NUSEVO-800967 format. One record per residue (C-alpha): residue number from 0; chain; x, y negated, z. Coordinates in steps of 0.2 Angstrom, whole numbers, plus 2048, in hexadecimal, padded with zeros to 3 digits. Example, Ala and Ser with C-alpha at 12.3 -4.5 7.8 and 13.67 -1.06 7.14 Angstrom:
<marlums>
k,c,east,north,up
0,A,83E,816,827 $
1,A,844,805,824 $
</marlums>
This chain:
<marlums>
k,c,east,north,up
0,A,CD8,E61,667 $
1,A,CCE,E65,676 $
2,A,CBD,E61,677 $
3,A,CB9,E55,685 $
4,A,CAE,E5D,693 $
5,A,C9D,E53,693 $
6,A,C9A,E49,6A3 $
7,A,C8B,E51,6AC $
8,A,C7B,E46,6AE $
9,A,C7A,E41,6C0 $
10,A,C6A,E48,6C9 $
11,A,C5D,E3B,6CC $
12,A,C5F,E33,6DD $
13,A,C55,E3D,6EA $
14,A,C45,E32,6F0 $
15,A,C44,E2D,702 $
16,A,C33,E29,707 $
17,A,C2F,E17,70B $
18,A,C22,E0A,710 $
19,A,C19,E0C,6FF $
20,A,C18,E1F,702 $
21,A,C0F,E1B,713 $
22,A,C02,E10,70B $
23,A,BFE,E1D,6FE $
24,A,BFE,E2B,70B $
25,A,BF3,E21,717 $
26,A,BE6,E1E,708 $
27,A,BE6,E31,705 $
28,A,BE3,E35,716 $
29,A,BD4,E29,718 $
30,A,BCC,E31,709 $
31,A,BD1,E26,6FA $
32,A,BD3,E2F,6EA $
33,A,BD2,E20,6DE $
34,A,BDC,E0E,6DF $
35,A,BDC,E00,6D4 $
36,A,BE7,DF3,6D1 $
37,A,BF5,DEB,6C7 $
38,A,C08,DEC,6CC $
39,A,C14,DDD,6CF $
40,A,C26,DDC,6D5 $
41,A,C23,DDC,6E8 $
42,A,C17,DEA,6E8 $
43,A,C22,DF6,6DE $
44,A,C24,E01,6ED $
45,A,C12,E05,6EE $
46,A,C10,E07,6DC $
47,A,C1F,E13,6DB $
48,A,C17,E1E,6E9 $
49,A,C07,E21,6DE $
50,A,C12,E2C,6D3 $
51,A,C14,E38,6E3 $
52,A,C02,E39,6E7 $
53,A,BF2,E40,6E1 $
54,A,BEA,E2F,6E0 $
55,A,BE2,E2B,6D0 $
56,A,BE8,E18,6CB $
57,A,BDD,E0D,6C0 $
58,A,BE7,DFE,6BB $
59,A,BDE,DEF,6B3 $
60,A,BE6,DE0,6AA $
61,A,BE2,DD2,6B7 $
62,A,BE0,DD3,6C9 $
63,A,BD0,DCA,6C9 $
64,A,BC9,DD7,6BE $
65,A,BD1,DE5,6C9 $
66,A,BC8,DDE,6D8 $
67,A,BB7,DDE,6CF $
68,A,BBA,DF0,6CA $
69,A,BBE,DF5,6DC $
70,A,BAE,DEB,6E1 $
71,A,BA3,DF6,6D6 $
72,A,BAC,E07,6D9 $
73,A,BA8,E02,6EC $
74,A,B96,DFD,6EA $
75,A,B94,E0D,6DF $
76,A,B9C,E19,6EB $
77,A,B97,E11,6FC $
78,A,BA9,E13,701 $
79,A,BB9,E0A,701 $
80,A,BC2,E04,6F1 $
81,A,BD5,E01,6F3 $
82,A,BDC,DF3,6E9 $
83,A,BEE,DF1,6E6 $
84,A,BF7,DE0,6E1 $
85,A,C07,DD6,6E3 $
86,A,C0C,DC7,6EC $
87,A,C06,DB5,6E9 $
88,A,BFE,DB3,6D8 $
89,A,BF9,DC4,6D7 $
90,A,BF1,DC4,6E9 $
91,A,BE9,DB4,6E5 $
92,A,BE1,DB9,6D5 $
93,A,BD7,DC5,6DF $
94,A,BCD,DB8,6E9 $
95,A,BBF,DB6,6DE $
96,A,BBC,DC8,6DD $
97,A,BBD,DCB,6F0 $
98,A,BB1,DBC,6F3 $
99,A,BA4,DC6,6E8 $
100,A,BA9,DD5,6F2 $
101,A,BA5,DCB,702 $
102,A,B95,DC6,6FB $
103,A,B8F,DD6,6F6 $
104,A,B95,DE0,705 $
105,A,BA2,DEB,6FB $
106,A,BB0,DF3,705 $
107,A,BBF,DEE,6FA $
108,A,BCF,DF2,703 $
109,A,BDB,DE5,6FA $
110,A,BEE,DE9,6FF $
111,A,BFA,DDD,6F8 $
112,A,C0C,DDB,6FB $
113,A,C16,DCD,703 $
114,A,C27,DC4,701 $
115,A,C35,DCC,70C $
116,A,C33,DCB,71E $
117,A,C40,DBE,71F $
118,A,C35,DB2,715 $
119,A,C26,DB3,720 $
120,A,C21,DA6,72D $
121,A,C1F,D98,723 $
122,A,C30,D93,71D $
123,A,C34,D8E,70B $
124,A,C42,D9B,707 $
125,A,C3E,D9A,6F4 $
126,A,C38,DAD,6F2 $
127,A,C30,DB1,6E2 $
128,A,C1C,DB1,6E5 $
129,A,C1F,DA8,6F6 $
130,A,C10,D9F,6FF $
131,A,C11,D97,710 $
132,A,C05,DA2,717 $
133,A,BFE,DAF,70B $
134,A,BF0,DB7,716 $
135,A,BE9,DA6,71A $
136,A,BE2,DA5,709 $
137,A,BD7,DB5,70C $
138,A,BD1,DB1,71E $
139,A,BC2,DA7,718 $
140,A,BBE,DB4,70A $
141,A,BC0,DC7,712 $
142,A,BBA,DCF,721 $
143,A,BCA,DD1,729 $
144,A,BDD,DCE,725 $
145,A,BEA,DDB,72B $
146,A,BFD,DDC,72A $
147,A,C0B,DE9,72B $
148,A,C1C,DE3,72E $
149,A,C25,DF4,731 $
150,A,C23,E04,728 $
151,A,C1C,E0D,738 $
152,A,C0F,E00,73A $
153,A,C08,E04,728 $
154,A,BFC,E12,72C $
155,A,BF3,E0A,73A $
156,A,BF2,DFA,730 $
157,A,BEA,E03,722 $
158,A,BDE,E0C,72D $
159,A,BD9,DFC,735 $
160,A,BD5,DF4,725 $
161,A,BCC,E03,71F $
162,A,BC2,E03,72F $
163,A,BBD,DF1,72E $
164,A,BB8,DF2,71C $
165,A,BAC,E01,720 $
166,A,BA5,DF9,730 $
167,A,B94,DF2,72D $
168,A,B91,DE8,724 $
169,A,B9E,DEE,717 $
170,A,BAA,DE1,710 $
171,A,BBB,DDE,708 $
172,A,BCA,DDD,713 $
173,A,BDC,DD8,710 $
174,A,BEC,DE0,714 $
175,A,BFE,DDA,70F $
176,A,C0F,DE3,712 $
177,A,C1F,DDB,70E $
178,A,C2A,DE1,6FF $
179,A,C38,DE7,70A $
180,A,C2C,DF0,715 $
181,A,C24,DF9,707 $
182,A,C36,DFE,700 $
183,A,C3F,E02,711 $
184,A,C41,E14,716 $
185,A,C33,E1B,720 $
186,A,C3B,E25,730 $
187,A,C29,E2C,734 $
188,A,C21,E3D,72D $
189,A,C15,E3C,71F $
190,A,C04,E36,724 $
191,A,BF8,E45,725 $
192,A,BE9,E3F,72E $
193,A,BE2,E2E,733 $
194,A,BD2,E2B,73E $
195,A,BC7,E1C,73B $
196,A,BB6,E18,743 $
197,A,BAD,E0C,73A $
198,A,BA1,E02,745 $
199,A,B8F,E05,744 $
200,A,B83,DF8,747 $
201,A,B73,E00,750 $
202,A,B64,DF5,754 $
203,A,B5F,DF1,766 $
204,A,B4F,DFA,76A $
205,A,B46,DEC,771 $
206,A,B48,DE3,761 $
207,A,B41,DF1,758 $
208,A,B32,DF4,764 $
209,A,B2E,DE2,761 $
210,A,B30,DE2,74E $
211,A,B25,DF0,74D $
212,A,B17,DE8,758 $
213,A,B17,DD9,74D $
214,A,B18,DE4,73C $
215,A,B0A,DEF,741 $
216,A,B00,DE1,747 $
217,A,B01,DD7,738 $
218,A,AF3,DD5,72C $
219,A,AFF,DD0,71D $
220,A,B0F,DD8,720 $
221,A,B1C,DD6,712 $
222,A,B2E,DDC,710 $
223,A,B3D,DD4,706 $
224,A,B4B,DE1,704 $
225,A,B5C,DD9,700 $
226,A,B6D,DE1,6FC $
227,A,B70,DE7,70E $
228,A,B63,DF4,709 $
229,A,B6C,DFB,6FC $
230,A,B7D,DFB,703 $
231,A,B76,E03,713 $
232,A,B6E,E11,708 $
233,A,B5D,E0D,710 $
234,A,B52,E0E,702 $
235,A,B48,E1E,709 $
236,A,B45,E15,71A $
237,A,B40,E05,710 $
238,A,B33,E0F,707 $
239,A,B2C,E19,716 $
240,A,B2A,E09,720 $
241,A,B22,DFF,711 $
242,A,B15,E0E,710 $
243,A,B11,E0F,722 $
244,A,B0E,DFC,722 $
245,A,B05,DFC,711 $
246,A,B12,DEC,70F $
247,A,B17,DE5,6FE $
248,A,B29,DE5,6FB $
249,A,B33,DD9,6F0 $
250,A,B46,DDB,6EE $
251,A,B53,DCE,6EC $
252,A,B5F,DCE,6DD $
253,A,B6C,DD8,6E8 $
254,A,B5F,DE4,6EE $
255,A,B58,DE9,6DD $
256,A,B54,DFC,6DD $
257,A,B52,DFC,6F0 $
258,A,B3F,DFF,6EE $
259,A,B37,E08,6DE $
260,A,B33,DFB,6D0 $
261,A,B22,E02,6CB $
262,A,B1D,E06,6DD $
263,A,B0B,DFF,6E0 $
264,A,B12,DF5,6EF $
265,A,B21,DEE,6E4 $
266,A,B22,DDB,6E1 $
267,A,B32,DE0,6D7 $
268,A,B3F,DD0,6D9 $
269,A,B37,DC0,6D1 $
270,A,B3E,DB6,6DF $
271,A,B40,DA8,6D4 $
272,A,B2D,DA7,6D0 $
273,A,B23,D9C,6DB $
274,A,B14,DA9,6DC $
275,A,B21,DB5,6E5 $
276,A,B27,DA7,6EF $
277,A,B16,DA3,6F5 $
278,A,B11,DB6,6F8 $
279,A,B20,DB7,704 $
280,A,B1C,DA7,70D $
281,A,B0A,DAC,710 $
282,A,B0F,DBC,719 $
283,A,B09,DBC,72B $
284,A,B19,DC7,72E $
285,A,B27,DC6,722 $
286,A,B35,DD4,725 $
287,A,B45,DD0,71D $
288,A,B52,DDD,71C $
289,A,B63,DDB,716 $
290,A,B62,DCA,710 $
291,A,B67,DB9,717 $
292,A,B59,DB0,70E $
293,A,B65,DA6,703 $
294,A,B64,D9B,6F4 $
295,A,B5E,DA8,6E8 $
296,A,B54,DB2,6F4 $
297,A,B4A,DA3,6F9 $
298,A,B47,D9B,6E8 $
299,A,B54,D8F,6EC $
300,A,B50,D8B,6FD $
301,A,B3D,D88,6F9 $
302,A,B37,D96,703 $
303,A,B2E,D90,712 $
304,A,B26,D9F,71C $
305,A,B14,D9B,724 $
306,A,B15,DAB,72F $
307,A,B23,DB4,73A $
308,A,B33,DBA,733 $
309,A,B3B,DCA,739 $
310,A,B4D,DCB,732 $
311,A,B58,DDA,732 $
312,A,B6A,DD5,72E $
313,A,B7A,DDE,730 $
314,A,B85,DCD,72D $
315,A,B84,DC4,73D $
316,A,B86,DB2,734 $
317,A,B77,DB5,729 $
318,A,B6B,DB9,738 $
319,A,B5F,DAB,739 $
320,A,B6B,DA0,72E $
321,A,B5C,D9A,723 $
322,A,B4C,D9D,72E $
323,A,B47,DA1,73F $
324,A,B44,DB3,742 $
325,A,B43,DC1,74E $
326,A,B55,DC4,748 $
327,A,B5B,DD7,749 $
328,A,B6F,DD9,747 $
329,A,B6F,DEB,740 $
330,A,B73,DF6,732 $
331,A,B64,DF6,726 $
332,A,B63,E09,725 $
333,A,B63,E0A,739 $
334,A,B57,DFE,73C $
335,A,B4A,E03,72F $
336,A,B4C,E14,736 $
337,A,B47,E0F,746 $
338,A,B3A,E05,740 $
339,A,B32,E13,737 $
340,A,B33,E1D,747 $
341,A,B2B,E0F,752 $
342,A,B1E,E0A,746 $
343,A,B19,E1D,744 $
344,A,B18,E1E,758 $
345,A,B0E,E0F,758 $
346,A,B02,E14,74B $
347,A,AFF,E26,753 $
348,A,AFC,E1D,763 $
349,A,AEF,E11,75B $
350,A,AF8,E02,761 $
351,A,AEE,DF3,75D $
352,A,AEF,DE1,759 $
353,A,AEF,DD4,767 $
354,A,AEC,DC3,766 $
355,A,AFE,DBF,766 $
356,A,AFE,DC7,756 $
357,A,AF3,DB9,74D $
358,A,AFD,DB1,740 $
359,A,AFA,DA1,736 $
360,A,AEB,DA3,72A $
361,A,AF0,D99,71A $
362,A,AE8,DA6,70E $
363,A,AEA,DB8,70C $
364,A,AFA,DBD,702 $
365,A,AF8,DBE,6F0 $
366,A,AE6,DB7,6F1 $
367,A,ADF,DA5,6EC $
368,A,ADE,D99,6FB $
369,A,ACD,D9B,701 $
370,A,AC9,DAD,6FC $
371,A,ABC,DB5,706 $
372,A,AC6,DC5,70A $
373,A,AD7,DCC,707 $
374,A,ADA,DD8,6F8 $
375,A,AE3,DE7,6FD $
376,A,AF7,DE6,6FC $
377,A,AF7,DF0,6ED $
378,A,AEB,DE5,6E4 $
379,A,AF3,DD5,6E9 $
380,A,B04,DDC,6E3 $
381,A,AFC,DDF,6D3 $
382,A,AF4,DCE,6D1 $
383,A,B05,DC6,6D6 $
384,A,B0F,DCF,6C8 $
385,A,B01,DCB,6BB $
386,A,B02,DB8,6BF $
387,A,B15,DBA,6BD $
388,A,B13,DC2,6AC $
389,A,B06,DB4,6A6 $
390,A,B12,DA7,6AD $
391,A,B21,DAE,6A2 $
392,A,B16,DB3,693 $
393,A,B11,DA1,692 $
394,A,B22,D9B,68F $
395,A,B25,DA1,67D $
396,A,B34,DAD,684 $
397,A,B31,DBC,677 $
398,A,B44,DBD,673 $
399,A,B49,DBF,684 $
400,A,B3C,DCB,68A $
401,A,B40,DD6,67A $
402,A,B53,DD5,67D $
403,A,B51,DDB,690 $
404,A,B45,DE8,68B $
405,A,B51,DEF,67E $
406,A,B5E,DF0,68B $
407,A,B54,DF9,696 $
408,A,B4D,E06,68A $
409,A,B5F,E08,684 $
410,A,B67,E0C,695 $
411,A,B63,E1E,69B $
412,A,B5B,E20,6AC $
413,A,B67,E21,6B9 $
414,A,B75,E18,6B0 $
415,A,B7D,E09,6BA $
416,A,B7D,DF8,6B2 $
417,A,B89,DE9,6B6 $
418,A,B84,DD8,6B2 $
419,A,B8F,DC7,6B1 $
420,A,B88,DB6,6B4 $
421,A,B7F,DB4,6A4 $
422,A,B6D,DB0,69F $
423,A,B68,DC2,69D $
424,A,B6E,DC6,6AD $
425,A,B64,DB9,6B5 $
426,A,B55,DC0,6AC $
427,A,B5B,DD2,6B1 $
428,A,B5A,DCC,6C3 $
429,A,B47,DC8,6C3 $
430,A,B41,DD4,6B6 $
431,A,B4C,DE2,6B3 $
432,A,B48,DF4,6BA $
433,A,B59,DFD,6BF $
434,A,B4D,E0E,6C1 $
435,A,B58,E13,6D0 $
436,A,B61,E0C,6DE $
437,A,B73,E05,6DF $
438,A,B73,E04,6CB $
439,A,B73,DF2,6C8 $
440,A,B82,DE8,6CD $
441,A,B85,DD5,6C9 $
442,A,B8F,DC7,6CF $
443,A,B80,DBD,6D7 $
444,A,B88,DBD,6E8 $
445,A,B97,DB1,6E4 $
446,A,B93,DAD,6D2 $
447,A,BA4,DAE,6C9 $
448,A,BA4,DB2,6B8 $
449,A,BAC,DC1,6B1 $
450,A,BA6,DCF,6BC $
451,A,B9B,DD9,6B0 $
452,A,BA8,DE2,6A6 $
453,A,BB5,DE7,6B3 $
454,A,BA8,DEB,6BF $
455,A,BA1,DF8,6B3 $
456,A,BB2,DFF,6B1 $
457,A,BB3,E02,6C3 $
458,A,BA1,E09,6C3 $
459,A,BA6,E15,6B5 $
460,A,BB5,E1B,6BE $
461,A,BAA,E1E,6CE $
462,A,B9E,E2A,6C2 $
463,A,BA7,E2C,6B1 $
464,A,B99,E3A,6AD $
465,A,B8C,E2C,6AA $
466,A,B8D,E1D,69E $
467,A,B8F,E0B,6A5 $
468,A,B87,DFB,69E $
469,A,B90,DEA,6A0 $
470,A,B87,DDB,69B $
471,A,B90,DCA,698 $
472,A,B8F,DBA,68E $
473,A,B9B,DB4,682 $
474,A,BA3,DA9,690 $
475,A,BA3,DB5,69D $
476,A,BAA,DC2,692 $
477,A,BBB,DB8,68E $
478,A,BBF,DBA,6A1 $
479,A,BC1,DCC,6A0 $
480,A,BC5,DD0,68D $
481,A,BD6,DD7,691 $
482,A,BCD,DE6,69A $
483,A,BC8,DED,689 $
484,A,BDA,DF4,68A $
485,A,BD5,DFC,69B $
486,A,BC6,E03,695 $
487,A,BCF,E0B,686 $
488,A,BDE,E11,690 $
489,A,BD2,E1A,69D $
490,A,BC5,E1F,690 $
491,A,BB7,E19,69B $
492,A,BA5,E1B,696 $
493,A,BA0,E08,697 $
494,A,B97,DFE,689 $
495,A,B98,DEC,68A $
496,A,B8A,DE2,684 $
497,A,B8F,DD0,680 $
498,A,B82,DC3,67D $
499,A,B8B,DB6,671 $
500,A,B82,DA5,672 $
501,A,B93,D9B,66F $
502,A,B95,D94,680 $
503,A,B91,D94,692 $
504,A,B7D,D96,68F $
505,A,B76,D94,6A0 $
506,A,B81,D84,6A2 $
507,A,B7B,D7D,692 $
508,A,B6A,D7F,697 $
509,A,B6C,D78,6A8 $
510,A,B76,D68,6A2 $
511,A,B69,D66,693 $
512,A,B5B,D65,69F $
513,A,B65,D5A,6AD $
514,A,B6E,D4E,6A1 $
515,A,B66,D50,690 $
516,A,B77,D57,688 $
517,A,B82,D65,68C $
518,A,B95,D61,68E $
519,A,BA3,D6E,68F $
520,A,B98,D7D,68C $
521,A,B9C,D80,679 $
522,A,BAA,D8C,677 $
523,A,BB4,D94,668 $
524,A,BB4,DA6,66A $
525,A,BBC,DB5,661 $
526,A,BB4,DC1,656 $
527,A,BB0,DCE,664 $
528,A,BAD,DDD,658 $
529,A,BBD,DDA,650 $
530,A,BC6,DD8,660 $
531,A,BBE,DE8,669 $
532,A,BC4,DF1,658 $
533,A,BD6,DEB,65C $
534,A,BD5,DF4,66C $
535,A,BCE,E04,663 $
536,A,BBD,E01,66B $
537,A,BAE,E04,660 $
538,A,BA4,DF4,65E $
539,A,B95,DEE,655 $
540,A,B8C,DDE,651 $
541,A,B79,DDF,655 $
542,A,B68,DD5,655 $
543,A,B5A,DD5,65F $
544,A,B50,DE2,655 $
545,A,B5E,DEE,655 $
546,A,B65,DEB,665 $
547,A,B5C,DFB,66E $
548,A,B62,E06,661 $
549,A,B73,E00,660 $
550,A,B75,DFF,673 $
551,A,B6E,E11,675 $
552,A,B7B,E18,668 $
553,A,B89,E0F,670 $
554,A,B85,E15,682 $
555,A,B82,E27,67C $
556,A,B94,E26,673 $
557,A,BA3,E2C,67E $
558,A,BB0,E1F,684 $
559,A,BAD,E0C,684 $
560,A,BA4,E02,677 $
561,A,B9F,DF0,673 $
562,A,B8E,DEA,66E $
563,A,B8E,DD6,669 $
564,A,B7D,DCF,667 $
565,A,B7E,DBC,661 $
566,A,B6E,DB4,669 $
567,A,B6A,DA5,672 $
568,A,B5F,DA9,680 $
569,A,B56,D9E,68C $
570,A,B51,D9F,69E $
571,A,B3F,D9F,6A4 $
572,A,B3A,D8F,6AC $
573,A,B3F,D8D,6BE $
574,A,B31,D8B,6CB $
575,A,B3B,D83,6DA $
576,A,B3C,D72,6D2 $
577,A,B29,D70,6D4 $
578,A,B2A,D74,6E8 $
</marlums>
């Protein structure tokens, strides 16, 4: 009996480059080395192309969390963070994260698939994930919306989106490509080079001259530095100008780290304290850089400047949007550098104060009304901070101060921290010293829950050699609990501090103050330590007196970890309600 001849295994089909390859090649040609995302049926063409590229793919479990991770990566690198998602539900799940990226000027390039070309145009063809107009969902959120409808359009569309994301001010953009275009054979050579020229935003010289005249002629100049300073990398220019003018500097919550915390001219970031609000109001010339003076930066719109305002802002829509000012539409770094030069030349030329430089005399900044003479700027700053400390000390908030100090002591200098919307984060906005620039990220721009942990994962991907701290409440933690799997899969050095108070703590506080009792704020939650253990992530339950040691140990250990602190924290008393 003869032995049958085995049937040879057919060779795998030879791959033919397609639209997905063009996406990946274009990203690599523009300088990308990392992409975030989550695959879906319509986007499989681009995800398959990742196998043939050198791009590092970091996949998260929920599209919104992938967006938060990309946001923090973009902030940490000052570059573009590509985000790959699928059509319909996958695309829409990114909107909250893209809103935060827009508020924080993070250059996230979100690339989503679309239904096949035949289904685009508003018809109801019944394709899976079909929306009448998917791109319309993004137009009110991102800087720009882009579409590629043929394979040959893809490289140019990717380049245009990249250029828009990096143009001043940075921000998220949306690019969508139909499923069949991603899968169609690409009859073009591999992409070897793309050129983009992100738009700079330089200040007009006459505005710099006028701003310098007002600042050098001011008796009480003060500076408020916002997130635009950090995004522009303008910290050195800010420091130089402040020291030239001997101007006290406060930073907004988004601008934390823009100015050295312990500098004699640093007002720190107590923007929800009325003493700080009054100090800013009493400036005869207030220079606002990289801030729109929005709700949080203006102590809930109670800020009323008594002197002149000079505002440098890259986002045209924010220029003079809340207060009349000498508005300078420019990148913070370019404008501050020009001011440093102009102020230096005016001081060298001994340009003096004119009658037009006189300002309202409502009382010297930092001095009691009717004071005989103004203290030095450094003394005024010291006096203000002492009064803020006294106000806090009178509110019996020892636990909150202890917890925040323990976190600061445990976190190594230079390490990044990412904060969710939770009471401890609100304390950190005002009272936490990040000890370097661009080291504290939070969701204070759009204010959505769930930012802290996935953002920390993105920051760790950007710099895996340093530990990263994430801080959440138990309510916010449940938004991103699935990303424990991501942290474990990629072995990212993120320590997640979860402050467990059994519910939405800040809403509980708000409702109790406003209505006498909370509703819908109390939550059933898991055993976070056991849950982390099920992902093979080390976890410990701590207490306030052990927090510093437990957190330091977790941060020093390799890979991800969780520290759970059962505690009911309170906010310091608001001051805007008395205004």
